[in-house]
C-alpha positions in Angstrom: 0.0 0.0 0.0 1.5 3.3 -1.1 0.9 6.1 1.5 1.7 9.8 1.1 1.6 11.6 4.4 1.0 15.3 3.7 3.1 17.4 6.1 2.7 21.1 6.6 4.4 23.6 8.9 2.9 23.4 12.4 2.0 19.7 12.1 1.0 18.0 15.4 4.2 16.1 16.3 2.5 13.2 18.2 0.0 12.6 15.4 2.7 12.5 12.7 5.0 10.2 14.7 2.1 7.9 15.6 1.3 7.3 11.9 5.0 6.7 11.1 5.7 4.4 14.0 2.6 2.2 13.4 3.4 1.8 9.7 7.0 1.1 10.4 6.1 -1.5 13.0 3.7 -3.1 10.6 6.4 -3.4 8.0 8.8 -4.9 10.5 6.4 -7.4 11.9 5.3 -8.4 8.4 8.9 -9.1 7.6 8.8 -6.8 4.6 11.4 -4.1 5.4 12.9 -4.0 1.9 11.7 -1.0 -0.2 10.6 -3.2 -3.0 8.4 -5.5 -1.0 7.3 -3.7 2.2 3.6 -3.7 3.0 3.5 0.1 3.5 5.5 2.3 1.2 5.4 5.6 3.1 6.4 9.0 1.8 6.4 12.4 3.5 5.2 15.0 1.0 4.5 18.7 1.1 4.4 22.1 -0.5 8.0 22.9 0.7 11.1 20.7 0.8 11.4 21.2 4.5 8.7 21.8 7.1 8.9 22.7 10.8 6.7 20.8 13.3 4.7 22.5 16.0 7.5 21.6 18.5 10.2 23.0 16.2 11.7 19.9 14.6 12.7 20.3 10.9 11.7 17.6 8.5 12.7 17.0 4.9 9.7 16.1 2.7 9.3 15.3 -1.0 7.6 17.7 -3.4 4.0 16.7 -4.2 4.7 16.5 -7.9 7.5 13.9 -7.5 5.4 11.3 -5.7 4.0 8.3 -7.6 0.2 8.1 -7.4 -0.5 6.8 -3.8 -3.3 4.5 -2.7 -4.0 6.9 0.2 -3.1 10.5 1.0 -3.0 10.9 4.8 -3.4 14.4 6.4 -2.3 14.6 10.0 -3.5 17.4 12.2 -2.0 20.9 12.5 -1.6 22.2 16.0 -4.8 24.4 16.3 -7.1 23.6 19.1 -9.5 26.6 19.2 -11.9 27.8 16.5 -10.1 31.1 16.0 -6.8 29.3 15.4 -8.5 26.9 13.0 -9.8 29.9 11.0 -6.3 31.4 10.9 -4.7 28.1 9.9 -7.1 27.5 7.1 -6.4 30.9 5.6 -2.6 30.3 5.3 -1.4 30.3 1.6 0.2 26.9 1.9 -2.9 25.4 3.5 -5.1 26.9 0.8 -2.8 25.4 -1.9 -3.0 21.9 -0.2 -6.8 22.2 0.0 -6.9 22.8 -3.8 -4.7 19.7 -4.3 -6.9 17.6 -2.1 -9.9 18.5 -4.2 -8.1 17.6 -7.4 -6.7 14.3 -6.0 -10.1 13.2 -4.8 -11.6 14.0 -8.2 -9.0 11.7 -9.7 -10.1 8.8 -7.5 -7.3 8.9 -4.9 -8.4 7.9 -1.4 -7.8 10.5 1.3 -7.7 10.1 5.1 -7.3 12.7 7.9 -7.3 12.8 11.7 -8.3 15.4 14.2 -7.9 19.0 12.9 -6.7 17.5 9.6 -10.4 16.7 8.8 -11.1 20.5 8.5 -8.8 20.6 5.4 -10.9 17.8 3.8 -14.1 19.7 4.7 -12.8 22.9 3.2 -12.0 21.0 0.0 -15.6 20.0 -0.1 -14.8 16.3 -0.3 -16.8 15.5 2.8 -20.0 17.0 1.5 -23.0 14.7 1.6 -21.0 12.0 3.3 -20.4 10.9 6.9 -17.4 12.0 8.8 -16.0 12.4 12.3 -13.6 15.0 13.8 -12.0 16.0 17.1 -15.0 16.0 19.5 -14.1 19.3 21.2 -14.4 21.2 17.8 -17.6 19.4 16.7 -20.0 22.3 17.3 -17.7 24.6 15.2 -17.4 21.9 12.5 -21.2 21.6 12.3 -21.7 25.3 12.0 -18.9 25.6 9.4 -19.8 22.6 7.2 -23.6 21.9 7.4 -23.4 19.7 4.3 -21.3 17.1 6.2 -23.1 14.4 8.2 -20.9 14.6 11.3 -20.9 11.9 13.9 -18.4 13.0 16.5 -19.0 10.0 18.7 -17.3 7.7 16.1 -13.5 7.2 16.2 -13.1 6.4 12.5 -15.6 6.9 9.7 -15.1 5.8 6.1 -17.3 7.3 3.4 -17.0 8.0 -0.3 -13.3 7.0 -0.6 -12.5 9.2 2.5 -11.6 8.1 6.0 -11.7 10.5 9.0 -10.6 10.0 12.6 -11.3 11.7 15.9 -9.3 13.8 18.4 -5.5 13.9 18.7 -4.7 10.2 19.5 -7.2 9.3 16.8 -4.1 9.3 14.5 -3.4 5.9 16.1 -6.9 4.6 15.3 -6.6 5.9 11.7 -3.3 4.2 11.2 -4.7 0.9 12.5 -7.7 1.3 10.3 -5.4 1.6 7.3 -3.3 -1.4 8.4 -6.5 -3.4 8.7 -7.4 -2.5 5.1 -4.2 -4.3 4.1 -4.3 -7.1 6.6 -6.6 -7.6 9.6 -4.2 -10.2 11.0 -1.3 -7.8 10.8 -3.3 -5.1 12.5 -4.0 -7.4 15.4 -0.4 -8.3 15.7 0.8 -4.7 15.6 -1.8 -3.7 18.3 -0.6 -6.5 20.6 3.0 -5.5 20.2 2.3 -1.8 20.8 -0.2 -2.4 23.6 -3.0 -0.4 21.9 -6.7 -1.3 22.1 -9.2 -1.0 19.3 -11.6 1.9 20.0 -14.7 2.4 18.1 -16.0 5.5 19.8 -14.9 8.8 21.2 -18.1 8.9 23.3 -16.6 8.1 26.6 -14.1 10.9 26.3 -16.5 13.7 25.4 -17.1 16.4 28.0 -20.7 17.5 27.5 -20.5 20.8 29.3 -17.5 21.8 27.2 -19.5 21.3 24.0 -22.5 23.1 25.5 -20.5 26.3 26.1 -20.2 26.8 22.4 -23.7 28.4 22.4 -25.3 30.6 25.2 -28.7 28.9 25.0 -27.3 25.4 25.0 -25.0 26.4 28.0 -28.1 27.5 29.9 -29.9 24.2 29.0 -26.9 22.3 30.2 -27.1 24.0 33.6 -30.9 23.3 33.8 -30.3 19.7 32.9 -27.7 19.1 35.6 -30.0 20.6 38.2 -32.8 18.2 37.0 -31.0 14.9 36.5 -32.7 13.2 39.4 -36.1 14.6 38.3 -36.1 13.5 34.7 -36.4 15.2 31.3 -39.3 17.2 29.9 -38.7 19.3 26.8 -41.6 21.6 27.7 -40.3 22.2 31.3 -36.8 22.9 30.0 -38.1 25.4 27.4 -40.3 27.1 29.9 -37.5 27.4 32.4 -35.2 28.9 29.7 -38.0 31.3 28.4 -37.8 29.9 24.8 -40.0 27.8 22.7 -39.6 24.0 22.7 -38.9 24.1 18.9 -36.2 26.7 19.4 -34.4 24.6 22.0 -34.7 21.5 19.9 -33.3 23.3 16.8 -30.4 24.9 18.7 -29.2 21.7 20.4 -29.4 19.8 17.1 -27.4 22.6 15.3 -24.7 22.9 17.9 -24.5 19.4 19.4 -25.9 17.3 16.5 -28.4 15.7 18.9 -31.8 16.3 20.5 -32.2 17.9 24.0 -33.2 14.4 25.3 -30.1 12.8 23.9 -27.9 15.5 25.5 -29.7 15.0 28.8 -28.9 11.3 28.5 -25.2 12.2 27.9 -25.2 14.1 31.2 -26.9 11.2 33.0 -24.2 8.9 31.7 -21.4 11.3 32.7 -22.8 11.7 36.2 -23.4 8.0 36.7 -20.0 7.1 35.5 -18.4 9.5 38.0 -20.5 8.2 40.9 -19.9 4.5 40.1 -16.1 5.2 39.9 -16.3 6.8 43.4 -17.8 3.5 44.7 -21.5 4.4 45.2 -23.9 1.5 44.9 -25.9 1.2 41.7 -29.2 1.8 43.4 -28.0 5.2 44.8 -26.5 6.1 41.4 -29.7 5.3 39.6 -31.7 7.5 41.9 -29.3 10.4 41.5 -29.7 10.4 37.7 -33.4 9.8 37.6 -33.9 6.0 37.1 -36.1 4.0 39.3 -34.8 0.7 37.9 -31.0 0.1 38.2 -31.2 -2.4 35.3 -32.1 0.4 33.0 -29.0 2.4 34.0 -26.8 -0.6 33.6 -28.0 -1.1 30.1 -27.5 2.6 29.2 -23.9 2.6 30.6 -23.1 -0.6 28.7 -24.6 0.8 25.4 -23.0 4.2 25.7 -19.6 3.4 27.2 -19.0 -0.2 26.1 -18.3 -1.1 29.8 -20.3 -2.4 32.7 -20.5 -1.2 36.3 -17.7 -3.5 37.5 -15.3 -2.2 34.8 -16.2 1.4 35.7 -15.4 0.8 39.3 -11.9 -0.1 38.3 -11.4 3.5 37.2 -10.7 4.3 40.8 -7.3 2.7 40.1 
C-alpha cells in the first residue's frame, strides 16, 4: 500500500510520529522491510522541501509533484485547538494550496484520510459534503456550523465514506493508522496492536465532556445547567423550554445545530457522565440510579453498557 503523508508547517508532532511508528512497526512485523516488498511504502510529502513541526523539529519532505500516485493520502492534524486558530490556519497560503490539491486528488479517485484537525482541510476542500465524517469532539460544534453539508458523527472514532476516512481527536491518529493497516491485513493489524499495547476503540463517546460542548452556544449552555439541576427529576422538553424562556422548537433546533443531537439525547449524555463518576467513586448502583433519575438500576446498567461499552464492574476499576 502506497501512502503519502501530507506534512505542513505546524504539524501536530505526536500525530505524525504515531502514523510513522505504526506503519514502520507493521512493516517490521510483516517481515517486509525492503523498499521493493514492504507492506506500506510511506512518503512524507509537502508544498515545501522542509517543514517545521509545532515543537520546532525540521523535517525533509518530497515535493508533491515527485510522488508516484498513492493509494492513500493521509493528512495529520495541524496544531490548532480553538476555532479562531482553525480559521487562521485554514487561511494560510500553503494550506489553501494543499486544499486545492486535495480537491483535485479526490476528483482523480485517490483515497484520502485525515485525523483530528486534519479533517477540517478535507471539509474545506468539499470532499466530505453529503457523506459521513468524524472529527475531534471538542471542535464538533464549530465543525457543524462551518460545514452543514457534512453528516458529522463526533462519537465515532473512525468513519469511512466515499473514498475518504476521517478519525477523531489527537490520538485518533493511532486509530486511523490501525484502520489503514486493517485494510491491508486484519491479522497484521491485530499483531501490531498487541506488540504496541494499543486497544481498538470504536468510539470517542466516553471521552466527550458534554458541558465543554454546551458552552459553544449561550442557550445550550443554559440548557446544560438546567439539565444538571434536574438529572434526578427527569427530562421534559416543555419544562426545560419554559425554564429557559424559549419555545420548545427553538431549544430543539439549537441543540441539534450545535451538538448534533436532541435535547433528550444530550440530557442522557449528562446522565451517563454523572453516573460514570458516581460509580467510579464507589456508590452502589441503586443510589446512582436514583441520582440520575432512574427507578430501575437495570435500565441504568443497560444505558452505561450501550454508551460506554463497559459495565459497572469495569467502571469501578477506574478508581485505580
